Every structure is written in structure tokens, then in C-alpha cells.
C-alpha positions, 0 to 999 in steps of 0.5 A, a space after each residue: 504470480 502473486 497479487 497483493 491488494 490493499 485498501 486503506 481508509 484514513 482517519 478523518 483527521 488525516 491531513 492533505 499533507 499526510 496523504 501526500 507523504 503516504 503517496 510519496 512513501 508508496 511511490 518509493 516502494 518499487 525502487 527500494 524493494 527488488 522483489 516487486 514485479 509490478 506496482 501501482 496505487 491510486 487515490 479514490 476518485 470519490 464518485 461513490 459512497 463507502 469507498 477506501 481512500 487509497 488502493 494498492 496493487 503489488 505483484 510478485 513472482 511468488 509467495 517467497 518474494 511477497 514474504 520478503 517484501 512484507 518484511 523488507 525494512 523499507 516497507 516495514 518503516 513506511 508502514 510503521 512511521 508514515 502510513 499506519 498512524 493515519 489508517 482507520 481501516 485496512 483490508 488486504 488479500 493475496 491472490 494467485 494470478 
């Protein structure tokens, strides 16, 4: 099992509407990409300083499923057109469970 972890920090000028669009896009991932075994995301609760704005966790049966997800047209389109224009900083990693 592979776990993909992403932390996103948005640009200061990112609007509340843009954040809602990003969350809707993230919510659509599991229904459109069958290789996702489990998926969750959430917006930071703002209880401490210097945190990311949104965290994403996606699980996959193996590396090949993760690679398929990362190149999937639905994922690529969401990153390119909805998410990336608002990202100031991204941290990502994959771990084996």
C-alpha cells in the first residue's frame, strides 16, 4: 500500500470562492479515478502558526496505481486549471504502509 501525502499553502490573494472550487475538485477525485483506494483531504483549522492550508492523503494498492493516478487526465486537469494557479508552496511525499 502506498500513501500519497500533499500539503498546499495558497497564495495570499486566493479567494474563498477559489478555495471552494479547489475543495470541490479534490472531492471529485475518488469518483473519477478508480486507482484511488482511499482518499481524504481537509482545510487547516488555523490553531497554530506556519501551517499548510489544505492537506490531502490518498492511498493506492501500489506504485503503479499511484503513477496511473498522477497521470490521469482528471487529476492533471484539476492540478493545472483549478489548484496550481493558487498554490504558493507544495510539499508532497509517498510512503509505504
